[in-house]
DSSP file (Angstrom, degrees, kcal/mol; ACC not computed):
  #  RESIDUE AA STRUCTURE BP1 BP2  ACC     N-H-->O    O-->H-N    N-H-->O    O-->H-N    TCO  KAPPA ALPHA  PHI   PSI    X-CA   Y-CA   Z-CA
    1    1 A M              0   0    0      0, 0.0     2,-0.0     0, 0.0     5,-0.0   0.000 360.0 360.0 360.0 127.5 -146.4    6.1   -9.6
    2    2 A T     >  -     0   0    0      1,-0.1     4,-1.9     4,-0.0     5,-0.2  -0.277 360.0-111.8 -75.4 161.9 -147.7    2.6  -10.3
    3    3 A H  H  > S+     0   0    0      1,-0.2     4,-2.0     2,-0.2     5,-0.1   0.885 117.6  55.0 -59.0 -40.9 -148.0    1.0  -13.7
    4    4 A K  H  > S+     0   0    0      1,-0.2     4,-2.0     2,-0.2    -1,-0.2   0.881 106.1  50.2 -58.8 -42.2 -151.7    1.1  -13.5
    5    5 A Q  H  > S+     0   0    0      1,-0.2     4,-2.3     2,-0.2    -1,-0.2   0.859 108.6  52.7 -69.2 -33.6 -151.8    4.8  -12.8
    6    6 A K  H  X S+     0   0    0     -4,-1.9     4,-2.7     2,-0.2    -1,-0.2   0.908 109.0  49.5 -62.4 -43.3 -149.6    5.5  -15.8
    7    7 A L  H  X S+     0   0    0     -4,-2.0     4,-2.4     2,-0.2    -2,-0.2   0.900 110.4  50.4 -63.1 -41.5 -151.9    3.5  -18.0
    8    8 A I  H  X S+     0   0    0     -4,-2.0     4,-2.6     2,-0.2     5,-0.2   0.930 112.2  47.1 -63.0 -45.1 -154.9    5.4  -16.7
    9    9 A I  H  X S+     0   0    0     -4,-2.3     4,-2.7     1,-0.2     5,-0.2   0.931 112.3  50.3 -63.8 -45.2 -153.2    8.8  -17.3
   10   10 A A  H  X S+     0   0    0     -4,-2.7     4,-2.4     2,-0.2    -2,-0.2   0.908 111.7  47.7 -61.1 -41.6 -152.1    7.7  -20.8
   11   11 A A  H  X S+     0   0    0     -4,-2.4     4,-2.0     2,-0.2    -1,-0.2   0.936 114.4  45.3 -67.5 -45.9 -155.6    6.5  -21.7
   12   12 A T  H  X S+     0   0    0     -4,-2.6     4,-2.3     1,-0.2    -2,-0.2   0.909 112.9  50.4 -65.5 -39.2 -157.3    9.7  -20.5
   13   13 A A  H  X S+     0   0    0     -4,-2.7     4,-2.8    -5,-0.2     5,-0.2   0.904 109.8  52.5 -61.3 -42.9 -154.6   11.9  -22.2
   14   14 A T  H  X S+     0   0    0     -4,-2.4     4,-2.4    -5,-0.2    -1,-0.2   0.901 108.8  48.4 -59.3 -42.7 -155.2   10.0  -25.4
   15   15 A V  H  X S+     0   0    0     -4,-2.0     4,-2.1     2,-0.2    -2,-0.2   0.912 115.8  43.9 -66.7 -44.4 -159.0   10.6  -25.3
   16   16 A F  H  X S+     0   0    0     -4,-2.3     4,-1.9     2,-0.2    -2,-0.2   0.906 114.6  48.7 -73.5 -39.1 -158.6   14.3  -24.6
   17   17 A V  H  X S+     0   0    0     -4,-2.8     4,-2.9     2,-0.2     5,-0.2   0.922 110.3  51.7 -60.5 -46.9 -155.9   14.8  -27.2
   18   18 A W  H  X S+     0   0    0     -4,-2.4     4,-2.4    -5,-0.2    -1,-0.2   0.942 112.0  46.2 -58.4 -48.1 -157.9   12.9  -29.9
   19   19 A S  H  X S+     0   0    0     -4,-2.1     4,-1.8     1,-0.2    -1,-0.2   0.840 112.3  50.5 -68.2 -28.4 -160.9   15.1  -29.3
   20   20 A T  H  X S+     0   0    0     -4,-1.9     4,-2.5     2,-0.2    -1,-0.2   0.903 110.5  48.3 -69.2 -42.3 -158.9   18.3  -29.3
   21   21 A V  H  X S+     0   0    0     -4,-2.9     4,-1.8     1,-0.2     6,-0.2   0.911 111.1  51.7 -66.8 -39.7 -157.2   17.4  -32.5
   22   22 A M  H  <>S+     0   0    0     -4,-2.4     5,-2.5    -5,-0.2    -1,-0.2   0.917 111.1  47.1 -59.7 -42.8 -160.6   16.6  -34.0
   23   23 A A  H ><5S+     0   0    0     -4,-1.8     3,-1.0     1,-0.2     5,-0.2   0.875 111.4  51.1 -72.0 -35.4 -162.0   19.9  -32.9
   24   24 A L  H 3<5S+     0   0    0     -4,-2.5    -1,-0.2     1,-0.2    -2,-0.2   0.822 105.5  56.7 -67.1 -30.3 -159.0   21.8  -34.3
   25   25 A M  T 3<5S-     0   0    0     -4,-1.8    -1,-0.2    -5,-0.2    -2,-0.2   0.442 123.1-104.9 -79.8  -1.2 -159.3   20.1  -37.6
   26   26 A G  T < 5S+     0   0    0     -3,-1.0     2,-1.0    -4,-0.2     3,-0.4   0.552  82.1 130.1  92.4   5.2 -162.8   21.4  -38.0
   27   27 A H     >< +     0   0    0     -5,-2.5     4,-2.1     1,-0.2     3,-0.3  -0.264  17.8 141.2 -90.5  49.1 -164.6   18.1  -37.2
   28   28 A I  H  >  +     0   0    0     -2,-1.0     4,-2.8     1,-0.2    -1,-0.2   0.866  68.4  56.9 -60.5 -38.7 -166.9   19.7  -34.6
   29   29 A A  H  > S+     0   0    0     -3,-0.4     4,-2.2     1,-0.2    -1,-0.2   0.902 109.2  46.7 -61.9 -41.1 -169.9   17.6  -35.8
   30   30 A A  H  > S+     0   0    0     -3,-0.3     4,-2.1     2,-0.2    -1,-0.2   0.890 112.5  48.5 -68.1 -38.7 -167.8   14.4  -35.1
   31   31 A V  H  X S+     0   0    0     -4,-2.1     4,-1.0     2,-0.2    -2,-0.2   0.901 112.6  49.3 -67.1 -39.0 -166.7   15.6  -31.7
   32   32 A A  H  < S+     0   0    0     -4,-2.8     3,-0.3    -5,-0.2    -2,-0.2   0.895 112.3  48.9 -67.3 -39.0 -170.3   16.6  -30.8
   33   33 A T  H  < S+     0   0    0     -4,-2.2     4,-0.2    -5,-0.2    -1,-0.2   0.883 116.9  39.8 -65.8 -38.8 -171.5   13.2  -31.9
   34   34 A L  H  X S+     0   0    0     -4,-2.1     4,-2.8     1,-0.2     3,-0.4   0.443  85.7 100.6 -92.0  -1.2 -168.9   11.3  -30.0
   35   35 A A  H  X S+     0   0    0     -4,-1.0     4,-2.7    -3,-0.3     5,-0.2   0.889  81.7  51.0 -53.4 -43.3 -169.0   13.5  -26.9
   36   36 A P  H  > S+     0   0    0      0, 0.0     4,-2.3     0, 0.0    -1,-0.2   0.894 111.4  48.5 -63.3 -35.1 -171.2   11.1  -24.9
   37   37 A A  H  > S+     0   0    0     -3,-0.4     4,-2.6    -4,-0.2    -2,-0.2   0.925 111.9  49.3 -70.2 -43.7 -168.8    8.2  -25.8
   38   38 A L  H  X S+     0   0    0     -4,-2.8     4,-2.3     1,-0.2    -1,-0.2   0.919 111.2  48.9 -61.1 -40.9 -165.9   10.3  -24.7
   39   39 A G  H  X S+     0   0    0     -4,-2.7     4,-2.5    -5,-0.2    -1,-0.2   0.923 111.8  49.9 -63.0 -42.0 -167.6   11.2  -21.4
   40   40 A L  H  X S+     0   0    0     -4,-2.3     4,-2.5    -5,-0.2    -2,-0.2   0.894 108.5  52.7 -63.8 -39.7 -168.4    7.5  -20.8
   41   41 A T  H  X S+     0   0    0     -4,-2.6     4,-2.4     2,-0.2    -2,-0.2   0.947 110.1  47.1 -61.0 -47.8 -164.8    6.6  -21.5
   42   42 A V  H  X S+     0   0    0     -4,-2.3     4,-2.3     1,-0.2    -2,-0.2   0.910 112.0  51.5 -58.3 -44.0 -163.6    9.1  -19.0
   43   43 A Q  H  X S+     0   0    0     -4,-2.5     4,-2.5     1,-0.2    -1,-0.2   0.921 109.8  48.6 -63.8 -42.8 -166.1    7.9  -16.4
   44   44 A Q  H  X S+     0   0    0     -4,-2.5     4,-2.4     1,-0.2    -1,-0.2   0.887 110.3  51.4 -66.5 -37.4 -165.2    4.2  -16.8
   45   45 A I  H  X S+     0   0    0     -4,-2.4     4,-1.8     2,-0.2    -1,-0.2   0.932 112.5  45.8 -62.7 -43.4 -161.5    5.0  -16.4
   46   46 A V  H  X S+     0   0    0     -4,-2.3     4,-1.8     1,-0.2    -2,-0.2   0.878 113.4  49.7 -68.3 -37.2 -162.2    7.0  -13.2
   47   47 A N  H  X S+     0   0    0     -4,-2.5     4,-2.4     1,-0.2    -1,-0.2   0.876 109.8  50.4 -71.6 -35.0 -164.4    4.2  -11.9
   48   48 A S  H  X S+     0   0    0     -4,-2.4     4,-1.0     1,-0.2    -1,-0.2   0.871 111.3  49.3 -68.1 -34.3 -161.9    1.5  -12.6
   49   49 A A  H  < S+     0   0    0     -4,-1.8     4,-0.3    -5,-0.2    -2,-0.2   0.868 116.1  41.6 -74.2 -32.7 -159.2    3.5  -10.9
   50   50 A R  H >< S+     0   0    0     -4,-1.8     3,-0.7     1,-0.2     4,-0.4   0.842 107.7  59.3 -81.8 -34.7 -161.3    4.1   -7.8
   51   51 A S  H 3< S+     0   0    0     -4,-2.4     3,-0.4     1,-0.2    -1,-0.2   0.840 110.9  39.9 -66.4 -33.3 -162.9    0.6   -7.5
   52   52 A H  T 3< S+     0   0    0     -4,-1.0    -1,-0.2    -5,-0.2    -2,-0.2   0.463 100.2  73.8 -96.5  -0.4 -159.6   -1.3   -7.1
   53   53 A S  S <  S+     0   0    0     -3,-0.7    -1,-0.2    -4,-0.3    -2,-0.1   0.591  73.4  93.2 -90.1  -9.9 -157.8    1.3   -4.9
   54   54 A E  S    S-     0   0    0     -4,-0.4     2,-0.1    -3,-0.4    -4,-0.0  -0.664  82.4-117.4 -85.0 135.6 -159.7    0.5   -1.7
   55   55 A P        -     0   0    0      0, 0.0     3,-0.1     0, 0.0    -2,-0.1  -0.426  27.2-112.4 -72.9 151.3 -158.0   -2.2    0.5
   56   56 A A        -     0   0    0      1,-0.1     0, 0.0    -2,-0.1     0, 0.0  -0.463  42.9 -89.2 -74.5 150.4 -159.7   -5.5    1.1
   57   57 A P        -     0   0    0      0, 0.0    -1,-0.1     0, 0.0     0, 0.0  -0.276  31.4-125.3 -58.5 147.6 -160.9   -6.2    4.6
   58   58 A A  S    S-     0   0    0      1,-0.3    -2,-0.1    -3,-0.1     0, 0.0   0.915  89.8  -5.6 -66.2 -43.9 -158.3   -7.9    6.8
   59   59 A H  S    S-     0   0    0      3,-0.0    -1,-0.3     0, 0.0     3,-0.1  -0.986  84.8 -97.7-149.9 145.9 -160.8  -10.8    7.6
   60   60 A P        -     0   0    0      0, 0.0     2,-0.2     0, 0.0    -2,-0.0  -0.214  44.8 -98.3 -66.5 153.7 -164.4  -11.3    6.8
   61   61 A K        -     0   0    0      1,-0.1     3,-0.0     3,-0.0     0, 0.0  -0.461  34.4-134.2 -69.8 136.6 -167.1  -10.5    9.3
   62   62 A E        -     0   0    0     -2,-0.2    -1,-0.1    -3,-0.1    -3,-0.0  -0.691  28.8 -99.5 -90.6 148.9 -168.4  -13.4   11.3
   63   63 A P        -     0   0    0      0, 0.0     2,-0.5     0, 0.0    -1,-0.1  -0.324  36.3-120.6 -65.0 147.4 -172.1  -13.9   11.8
   64   64 A V        -     0   0    0     -3,-0.0     8,-1.1     1,-0.0     2,-0.1  -0.780  28.1-134.7 -90.8 126.9 -173.3  -12.6   15.1
   65   65 A G  B     -A   71   0A   0     -2,-0.5     6,-0.3     6,-0.2     2,-0.0  -0.393  12.1-124.3 -80.6 159.5 -175.0  -15.4   17.2
   66   66 A D    >   -     0   0    0      4,-3.0     3,-1.9    -2,-0.1    -1,-0.1  -0.082  50.7 -70.4 -88.5-163.7 -178.3  -15.0   19.0
   67   67 A Q  T 3  S+     0   0    0      1,-0.3    -2,-0.1     2,-0.1    -1,-0.0   0.793 135.5  50.4 -65.1 -28.4 -178.7  -15.7   22.8
   68   68 A E  T 3  S-     0   0    0      2,-0.1    -1,-0.3     3,-0.0     3,-0.1   0.389 120.3-107.2 -89.5   1.6 -178.3  -19.4   22.3
   69   69 A G  S <  S+     0   0    0     -3,-1.9     2,-0.3     1,-0.3    -2,-0.1   0.576  76.2 131.9  81.8  12.5 -175.1  -19.0   20.3
   70   70 A R        -     0   0    0      1,-0.0    -4,-3.0    -6,-0.0    -1,-0.3  -0.705  64.6-108.7 -91.2 149.9 -176.6  -19.9   16.9
   71   71 A A  B      A   65   0A   0     -2,-0.3    -6,-0.2    -6,-0.3    -1,-0.0  -0.546 360.0 360.0 -71.3 137.6 -176.0  -17.7   13.8
   72   72 A S              0   0    0     -8,-1.1    -1,-0.1    -2,-0.2    -7,-0.1   0.461 360.0 360.0 -88.8 360.0 -179.2  -15.9   12.9
C-alpha cells in the first residue's frame, strides 16, 4: 500500500468517525447541516485518488498528415 493510499484511507476514516461521534453525542442537527460538506469531502477524496492513478501515455500522438504530408 502506497503512502498516498494510506493518507486517503486516513482522511476518509477521519470524516466518517467524526460524523459518527457527532451523531452519537446527539448533535444530529450539526451532522444534518454538514452532510453535504461531508459528502463533498468524500467525493473529492475519491476523485483525487482516481485521477492520478491512470498511467500517462507513453508518447504523445503525432498529428496525422493529409495526402500531401502536411498536418491538418
